[in-house]
N, C-alpha and C positions, 0 to 999 in steps of 0.2 A: 504494500500500500504506500503510495507516495503523496506528497503534498499535505496541506493542513486537513485535519479531521473536521468535517462539517458538523454543525450544531445538532443535526438530526441523529448523530450517534449517541446522543445523551438520552437514551432510552434503555430500559433493562435488557431488551432483546439484543440491541446492537452492542451494548457493553459486554454481554456474554459472547457475542460473535468475536469482538476484538480481542477478548481474553484468550479465546481458543485459537484464533489466528496467530497470536503472539507465540503460541506453543509450536507452531509449524510455519514459520515465516517463509520458508523456501518451498512451500507446497501450495497448490490450489486447494482451498477448503470447500468441500461439498458439505454444506450446512443444512441439516434436515429440518424442514419446516412443513409439518403435516405430510402431505403426499408428494412433496417436491424436495429436491436438493437445490438450495439457492446459493449463488455466488454474489459477492458484493465488491465494490471498489475496483482495484486493478484486476482482481481475479475475474470479475464479471466482464471487464473489457477484453481480457485475454481469451476467456472461454468463448465469448460471443464471436470473436474473430476466428478462432480455431475451428469451432463447430458450426459457424455460420448461423448462429442463433440471434434472435431479436434482443437487442440491448434495451432494457427499460430502466426505470429508476424507482427508488423508494422515497416516499414523502415528496411527491412531485410538486406540491404546492409551495414547498419551502425554497429558500433562496439557493441553497446548495444541495439539491437532491442527490441521493446516493445511487451510483450505477448498480444495476442488478440484472441478473439473468438466472434462469433456472431450468432444470430438466425433471420430468416426472420420475419418481423413485422406481417405478416398474420398468422403465427403459433406461435407467441410469447406467446399466452395464455396458450398453453400446457406446454411449457418450464417453464413459470412463476409458474404454478400450482405445478410442480414437485419441484421447488426450495423452495416454501413456505411450501410444505408438508414435506420437509427435515428440516424445522425449520429456514430458512433464511428469512431475510427482503430484499425486492427489491424496489428500487426507480426507477420510470419510468420518464425518461427525454425525452421530446418531443421537436420537432422543433416548435417554436411559431410564425414563420413568413414564408411567401411564399419564397422559395429559389429563385424564379424568380425576386423578388423585393428586395432581400437582398443585401446590400452593404458590402462586406466582408463576415465574418463568419455568418452563419444563427443563429439567436437568439434561444437559447434553455433554458428550465427551468424544474425543477422537478415538475411534475403536481400531482403526488400522490405516496404514499408509500404503498406497499402491505405487510402485515405481517400475520402470522398465525391467529391472533385474529382480524384482520381488513380485511375482504374479501368482495368485492362488485360484483365480477363476478358471475352471476347467475348459470353458469355452474359448479362452484366450491362450491356452497352452497347447502346443503341439504334443500329442500323446507320446510320440516316439523321439522327441527331442528334449534334452534338458534345458532348463531356463537358468543359466548361470549368472550369478553376480560375482564379479572379480574385484579384488582389491590389490593395488600396487603401492608399496611403500619403499622409501629409500630414495636417495638422490645421487648416488655414486655409480661406480661401474657394476655393482651388484644390487639387485632389487629383490624384495620379497613379494611373492604372488600367492593369492588365495583364490580358490574357486568354490563357490557355495551355491547349491540349488536348494532354496528354501522349500520348494514344492515336494522334494523327495528326501532331503536330509543329506545328500551327497556333499562331501566337504573334503577338499584336498589343498595342500599348501606345499610350496617349494621356494627355493632361492634360485635366481637365474641371472645370467649376465644381461646387462642392458641391451647389448646389440642383438640378442635373440628374443627379446621380450615379445616382439610382434608374433614370432613363431609360436611361443607358448600361449599367447592369448588366442591365436588362431586355432590352437588345439581345443580350447574350451568354447569358442564362439560365444562370448558373453553378450547378454543383452544390455549390460550396464557395467562400467568400470569405475571403481572408486579410486581416487588419487589424493595425495597430500597437496597442500597449497603450493609447495615448492616444486612440484613436478610439472614440467613443461609438457603439456599434452599436444601442442601444435604439431610436432613431427609425427604423431601417431594417429591423429584424427583422420587424416586423409588415407591412411593405410588400413584402418579398421572401421567398419561401418557399425558403430555402437554409440551409446550415450556415455559421456564422461561426466562424473559427478564428484565435486570436491568433498572430501571427508570432513566431518565436524572437527573442531579444534581439540575437543576433549578425548580423542581416541588415545589408547595407551601409546606412549612414546618410548618406553623402554621394554626390554625383553622380560624382566621380572613382573612388571605390571600387566604385560600382555599375557604371560603365562597364567597369572592369577585369574584374569578375566576369562580365559579359555577354560580353565579348570572349573570355574563356577558355571559356565555355560554347558559344559559337558558332564556335569555331575561328578566332578572329581577325577574322571579319567581323561587324560590328555590325548594321547595318540598312540597308535601302533608305530613302532620304529621311532621312538622318541629321540634316538641318537641323531636322526636326520634333521631335527628341528633346530635350525640356526635362529639367531635373534631376529633377522628380517622376516623369516617365515612365521615366527610367532606373532610379530607385530601385524603382518598382513592378515593372518587368521583372526586375530582379535578385532581388527578393523572391520572385516567382513561380518563377523558375528555381531559386533556392537551396532553396526548400521542396520542389520536385519532385525535386531531386537527392538529397535526404535520404531520399526514399521508395524510391529505386532504387540502393542502395549498390553493387550489382554490375553495373549496366547503364549504357549510354550513352544519355542523353536524345536522342530523335529530333528535335532542334531544330537547324536550319541557318540560319534567318534570322528576324529580328524585324521586323515591319511596323508602323511608326508611322502613326497616322491622326488625322484631326480629325473631330469629329462633323459639322461642316459639309460634309465631303467627300461626304456621302450625304444623302438625304432623311431628315430627322429624324422618327422616330415615337416619341412618348413612351409611357410605360407604359400610360396610360389608353387611348390610341389603339390600341395592339396588342391590348388586352383588349376594348375596345368594338367594334372591327371584326372581332374573332374571326379574326385573321390566322393564328394557329398552332394554336389550340385553341378549342373552344366555351366560352362562359361557363358553361353548365350542363353538367356532366359532364367538362369539361376533356379533350375528345376531339379528335383530329385530324380525324376524319370530321365534316363540317359546318362546317369552317373553310375559309378561302381556300386555305391550303396543301393541304388535303385535295382541293380541286378541281384545283389546279395540278400536284400531284406525280404525274407519270406516269414518274418516273425508274426506270431498271432496275438501277442500281448504288447501293451505299451512298454512295460519294463524290459521285455526282450528286445524291442526295437531300440531303446535307448542304450542298452548294453552293447548291442551289435555295433552301433555307431561309435561307442567308446573304444571297442576293440579295434575298429578300423582306424580311429584317430591315433591310437598308440599300440601298434603291433608289438609282439613280444620279442625279447632278445635272449631268452633263456630256452635252450633246446628242450630241457625236460618238461617245462610248462607247455611248450608248443606241441610236443608229442602227446601230452595228456589230452589236450583238446582234440588233436587228430584222432586219438583212440576213440573218444566219444563220438566224433563225427562219423568215423568209419563204422562203428557199431550201429548207429542210427541209419546209415546208408544200407547196411546189410539187412536190417530188420524193417522192411518196407511196410508191412502190415501194422506193426507197432507204431511206426512213425506217422502213418495216416491217422490212427486212433489218437495219438498224442496231439497232433495238430488240431483235431476236432475238439478235444478237451481244453486245450490252451485257449482256443478262440472264445471260450465262455468265461474266462477269468479276467476280472477288471484290474485296474491299476492299484495294486496293494500298497506300494510305498506312498503314492500321492493320497490315497484314501486315509492311510494312517497319519500322514502329515496334516491333513485337513482336520482330523479329530484333535490332534495335539494343539493346533492353532485355534481351535474353537470355531471353525467355520464350516464344519461338516453338517449335513442334513440327514434326516431319516432315510432318504433315498440312497445316500452314500453308504450308510451302514447296511442297508439291504443288499447293495451291490457287493459289499465286503462279505456278507454272510454267504451269498450265492457262490462267490469265488472260493471261499474256504471249504464249502461243501464239495467242490470238485476235486480237491487235492488228495483225499484219501484214495480215491480210485486210481489216480495217476501213480501215486506212490506204490500201491499194491501191484499195478501192472508192471512197473519197472522192476520191482522185486521179483515178480514171477518170471520175467524174462531173464534176469540174472541167474535164476535157479536152474536154467536149462543148460545142458552140456555144451551147446554151441556158443554160449556167452563167453567170448574170448577177451573181453575188454580188460585191460590191466588195472585201470583206475576207475572203477564204477562210481566213485563218489561224485564225479562231475555230473552224473545223471540222477543222483540220489537227492530227494527233497529233504532228507533228514527226518528226525523223529518228532520235532516240534512243529505241528501243523496248525497250532493255535485253535484247536477244535472248540475249547471252552468259550472262546470269543464268539464264534458262530452260534453256539447254544444260547449265550446270553442275549444276543441280538434277536434270535428267533423267539425267545421267551417273551420279549417285550413288544416288538414292532409288528404291525400288520404287514402283509406281503406287498401291498401297493399304497404306501403312504402318500398323502396329498402334497402337492408342490408348495402350497401356502401352509406349511406345517406349523408355523407359530400360532395358528388359530386352533391347533389341536387336531385330533382325528387320526393320530398315528399309533396310538397304543392299543394293544390287544386286550380283550376281556380276560379276566382271570388273574391279572397281575395285581389288582388292588380292589378289595370289596367296595371301598368308597368310590373309586373310579367307575366300577361297574354300575353302581347305583346312579351316579350322575349321568352315565351314558344312557341308561334306561330312561331317565327323566328327559334327557335331551331328545332321544329318538321318539319317545312317546308324545313329546310336545307337539309334533306335527299332527298326530292323530287327534290330540286334544283340541287343537285350534280348528281342525276340520269339523269336529263335533259341535263346537260353539257356533261356527259359521252356519252349519245346517240347521241348528235349532233356532238361530236368529232369523234365518230366512222364513222358516215356518211361522215363527211368532209374528213377524212384521208383514209377511206376504210380499216382501220385496225379493223377487227372484234374482236380481242382479247384485244383491248385497255380497260384498267380498271382504274378507279379512286380509290385510296386507301388513308388511313390516318394512321399516327402514331404520337406519341408525339414529336419525334425528328424533322421530316421533315414536319409535318402538312399534307395537302392534296397534292397529286401528281398523275401524269398519269404514269402508268407502261406499257412499250412496249417491247416485246420480240426482240431479236437480228435479227431475220429473217425479221422483219418489219421496221428496222431502216431507210431503204432507203425511206420510205413514211412519215417520220416525217416532219411536216411543219417548215418553217424557224423561225416562232415566238415562237416555243417551246424552253424553257430554260432548259438545262441539269442540273439535281440536284444531281444524284448519278448513278454510274455504278456498275452493278452486274454481276455475272458470265454469266447469260443467258438473262439478260434484262437491260434496262436502265430506269431511272426515270426522268420525266420532270415536269415542272410547266409552266402555262400560266399566263399572267397578270390578266385575268378574274378570274382564280381559286385562285390566290394569294389575290386579292381584296376580293373575297367572303369569303376566309378563315379568313381573318382579321375581317371581319364583324361577322362571325359565332362565332369565338373564343371570341371576345369581348362580344357578346351576352351571351355566355355560362358563361363566367366569371362573368358578371353582374348578370345573373340569379342565379348562385350559391351564390354569395355575398348577394343578396336580400333574397334568401330562408334561408340562415343562420341567417340573421337579424330577419326574421319572426320567426325562431325557437327559437332564444334567447328570444324574446318577449313572445312567448307562454310558454317557460319553466319558465320564471319569473312569469307569471300569474298562472300556475299550482303550482309552488313552493310556492306561497303565501297561497295556500290551503293545504299544506302538513300536517300540524298538524291535520286539520279536516279529511284528508284522512286516516291518521294513526289511529285516534280514530274510524272512521267508519270501518276500517279494524279490529280493536279490537272487535267491536260489531258483525261483520259478523263472526269472528273467534269464539266468544262465542256461537253464534247460531249453528255453525257447530260442535263445541265440544259437545254441548247438543244433537244435532242430532246423533252424533256418539255413545254416551252413550245410547240413546234410541234405536238405531238400534241394538246394540249388546244385549241389554236387551230383545228386542223382539225376535230376531233370536235364542238366546241361552236359553230362558226361565228363565231369572233372576227374582228375586223378589225385591220389595222395602223394604229395611231394616228399622227397627225402630232405629233411632240414638237418644240417650238421654244423659242427664248429669250424668247418673249412671255409674257404674263400671263393670256391668255384661256383659259378652260376651256369647250369647246363639245362637246356629246355629242348625237348623233342616234340615237334609238331605243336608248338605253342600257339595259342589263339588269344585275341583281345576279347575279354569277357563282355564288353558292351557292344563293340562293333559286330561281333558274330551274332548277337541277338537281333541287331537291326538288319543284317544281311539276309538275303533269301537263303532258304535251307540248302546247305551243300555248296554255297558260293564262297564262303570264307576260305582263304588259302592259309593254312598253318605254316609256320616257319620254325626252323631249328636255330639254336643260339648256344654258343659256349664262350664264356668270359672267364679268364683265369689270370689273376695278377702276376703269376709267374710265367705265363706263356702268352696267351691272346688277351692282353689286358685292355687295349684300346682299339676299338673297331671304328675305322673311318667308313661311313656308309654314304655312298653317292648314288645318284639316280634322279630321274625327273620328278617333278611334283605330281601328286596323285597316284604315284606308283606303289605307295605303302611303306615308305621309310618311317614316318612318324608313328604309324600304327604298330609297326614291328618294335620300335623302341619303347613306346608307351606300354605295350603288353608285357615286355620284360620287367618293367618297373612294377606294374600291377600284379604280375605273378609273384614277384618277390614279397610284396606287401601282403597279398592273400595268404601266402605260405606262412609268413611269420605271425599272422593273426590266428593261425591254427586251422585254417580252412584248406579245402582241396582247391586245385588250380586247373585252368583250362589248358590242358596239354596231354599228350600221350604218356609222358614221363617227365619228371623234373627233379633236379638236385639243386638245392638252394643253400649255399653257405651263408651263415649269419651275416646280415648287414647291420651296421650301426646307424646309417643314414641313407636316405634316398633323396637325391637332388634332381630336379628337372629344370631346364631352361628351354622352353619351347614357346612358339607363338610370337606374335609381335603386337604390342599395344602401347599407346601413350598413357601416361598418368597425368592428365591435364590439371587435376586438382593440386598436384604437387609441382606442376610446372616442368615435369619430366617428359622428354621425348621418348620415342620408341627405343632409340639407341641408348639413352641414359638408363631406362628401365632394364634393358638387356645387360648393360655393363654392371649395374648395381647387383643384379641377380648373379651374374658370373663372378663378381668379386666375392659375394657371400659364399658361393660354392668353393672357390679356391681357398678361402679363409677358414673353412670348417670341415672340408672333406678329409677323410682318413683312408688308409689302405682298405678298410672294411666297407667303405661306402660304395654305393652305386650311383653313377652320374650319367644323366641323359641330357645331351646338348643337341639342339636342333637349330642349325643356321646361325651360328655365332658370327657376328660381324657384318650381317647383311644390312644393318641400319645406317651404315656410313659408306664412304666411297669404296670402290672395289679393292684398291691396293691397301688402304687402311684396314678394311674388314678382313682381307686375307691375312695380313700381317698379325692382326689380333687373334684370329682363329688359329693360326699356326703356333703362335706363342702360348696360347691357352692349352692347346693339345700337347705341346712339349712339356709344359709345367705339370699337367696331369700325369704324363708318362714318367718324367724324370724325378719330380719332387714328391708327388703324392702316391702314385702307384695304385690308384683305385680302379675298379672296374668301370669302364667308360664306353658309352655309345655316342658317337660323334657324327651326326648327319650334316652334310655340307654340299653346296653347289660349287665350292671352290675345288675343282678337280686337282689343282696343284697340291692339295694336302695329301693326296695319295702317295706322294714322294716320301712322306714320313716313314712309310713301311721299309724303305731302303736304308734309313739312318737310325731307326729306333727298333730294337729287337722285339718288342712286345706289341707293336702296332700291326694290325691286319686290315686289309682292304676288302670291303664287301659292297655289293650294289644290288639294286632292284632289277630283276630281269625284265627286259623289254624286247618286243618283236616288232619289226617294221614290215609293212606290206603295202606296196603301191603308195608310198609317201604317207601312209597312215601308221599310227603307232598303237600297239596293243600292250597294256600293262598286265604282266603276269602275277604281280604282287608276291613274287618269290624272291627271297634274299639268297644271292649266290656269291661265291668267292670272286674277288677281283673288283677293280674300280670301274666306274661307268666312263664311257668314252665321250659322252655328250649329255646335255640336259634336256633335249627335246622340248624346249620352251615353246617354239612355234607350233609344234604339234598339239601341245596342251592348250595353247591359245585357240587353235582351231576347234578342239573339243569343247571349249568354253563358249564357242559361238561368235568369235571375233570375225568381223567383216572380211570377206574374201579378198577385197582390194588391200586391206590392211595386212592380211596374212601374206599376200604376194609381195607387197612392198617390203615387209619385214624379212622375207627370204632373200630378196635382192640385197638388202642392206647387210644381212648376216654374211652372205657370200663375199661381199665387198670388204667387210670388216675382217673376215678370216684371211683374205688375201692382202689386206692393207698392212701399212707399216706399223700401226699401233691400234689401240682399242677405241680410238675416236673415229668419227666419220672420215673417209678419205678426203684429202685436200681437194678443194674445188667442187665438193658436192654440198647441197643443202638438203636437209631432211624434209621430205614431203610424205605425210601419212596417207595422202590421197592417191599415191602411186604415180605422180607426175615425174617426168624425166628429170634427172639431175640438171641443175642450172650450171652452165659453164662459168667458171670464175675467170677473173682477169688472168692473162698469160703469166706464167711463173717466170720470174727473172732470176730467182735464186737457184742454186743447184738442187738436184733431186734429194729430198730429205733422206737421212739415214734410216735404216730399218730399226725396229724396236730393239732387236738383239744387239745391233751395232751400237746404238745409243747407250744401252745398258753397259756394254763392255767398255765403252769409252769413258764412262763416269766412274768406273771402279777404282778405288784407292788400293792398289796392290800392296803397298807397304803397311796400310792400317787395318786391312781386313784379316779376320781370324780364320783358321782352317775350317771351322764349323760354318761360319758365315759364307765362306767361299763355296763350300759344298752345297749350301742351300741355294745360292745364286745359280750355280751350275745346274742343279736339278731343275730349277725353274726355267732356265734358258733351254734346256733339252726339251721340256714340255712344249714351250712355244715353237721351237723348231719343228717338232713333230706335227703340230697343228698346221704349220705353213707348208709342209711337204706336199707336193702335188699328189693327188690320188690317181689310182690306175683307171 
């Protein structure tokens, strides 16, 4: 709120509003007034603009009316979602006492705060995606990072280097990132599409105070792996928890454990790799369909979908853990009948962790608990079926616990819910009607009175019609007048003397009788008492279920694991994937490998599989040449995707595969500007390449596509050559290097672990056919003009391009021949003025003449010689 406070605030209601607004100055305050949420002052102006609502004012007749706008409480959810999506924080202020019983202003209080990172409305949450709130603390080279999902209780912390913060945040995909005032968010805002929120000043600033706050929030238990908790990780965790607690003043955060982790504990996938490989969403359209996750996700539950996403975001680097998952997937693949039954059962199970969290936070409804009961009722049959399968002789799995739901299925929670709640509770449950009979004798009596009330009113109505002879007489009810008899004007002369006039309408009048008034008082008292008693029963049941919330979340995690394994088995079976051998070695060998997404999009039988072998001690760096559209990018990407799929414990699209553990997968593919950061295509390319060279190790897999194409030909070729040399000489990692610079194939003669491969192409009558097969040897040409023809370029343009290409290939250098002007319309070259200077030297002669023989090193001389040989071969006349 800005400016001077108008005089019209000097009322009890507005004083109450200003007091509550002062508690949440950085939030929009949804102030409950009857059936509306009202906003005032600057909040009203902001909301009216954001939601395109009418801006009105309070106390219009006064000199300084207060700006005001509002939304009906029954549709507030929609408006709230739009505000949060726009990056705003909204405080919900409710009436906390019955207006009928209030003396003066109705009591109100802020019951919760909704922020982009703290969402509890199931309609605004993606069932298969976590809603993470991240906190970043520190201002040096090292930072603390926490990731908290309040809707499920997932909570992880780490310490990370500043230069890889964006990659760690990309792992969690947070909806909101908290930061200290000293943290400069500008460099990060254009790289991560999220909301950045400054942390309050009173967050714990030291490790001891942070540890104390976390122990209090976690019930005395701090974390598994306490030795990993550095001071920055502790501070980040305390910041996230402290912020989340402020958003739920009346609820208990569903957090029971904090998991510290190190980035190196998983296969590291940086921001560019996640995007370039389209792991979670397509680059164009940002859709799950068409991504690797879209292919792998056959999960039937929300918690299974979220876990599968986390497995893909952080594949394993421990061979034993990978093989345990593979064993479970293999067992499910082999037991097709059981897998089908399991999928059907899992489809009936609701989101246990989020249901448990809603109970803990005090926002659950009877319908939520009915969903919980139905889910729990399904689990014994699944557990029994798994146990029965293990008992058979053919059950060969080594680690059956991955498919075991455990012994605690929270059966007593389901019994408690079934004992209290009706099977189909009303949506407006705060008016009662959700409790079963038999739970309380008093409640049963009140229910009888409430249900018989309709019959009693009908009896009075029938008797009064007979008594008065007015056939149209009706007994009605509304909240203002209660029960009344409505009689049309044409029958007013028949109204008995004991009727008491209540209200006059245009065509009728309303009356009440002593009998009706007495019965109304009795019914209304019974209804009020019934609702009061049902709400008490609800509070007791919520407390009982809430006491088991930790067990329910753990059970949900177990069910999610079973579902994620089911999904990997289902896709392995339906797509014909194989079980890869994952070992501690460094060799990547794939037989008949396929791209998991592209093969789904291709017509059946049309995808061409390819072999690949990468070995840091032998074939370490593959230079891959060939025309566009021939399959280079697909072949390279599928190698990276197969590695990731293998290390997350799944099967892979190949006839056979051996995957030596990778610590990181890097990709530099595609070309795009980052206009928001002022970066050109070339700058983006160089940033990503620098990141790769700075972090790759011998155990990494690097996929590079067209390095150097964003600048001039010679600059680009020089950069590509130098990058390839560095990857070979200094790092020694497995590398796939696609390029149109055919000169780079010369590296195979000077570097022992470089191999040349190309995409097979066949020419027929000046047409080109792409075979999409990777073969040994470098490509002789790029077939750019043929690709242009396939793309539909005009025939005149194609013809002119062929003429120019022939001229360039005969010419002295890579520019247009002297005396010609470029004409894309196919016009004949224009003759230039007669040359008076000698015939220009050839490109090779020029290069030789400029060499400094005394200053050039042997390696540089060899490089120049190899390049000149390639040029000479291109200029040699053909047969």
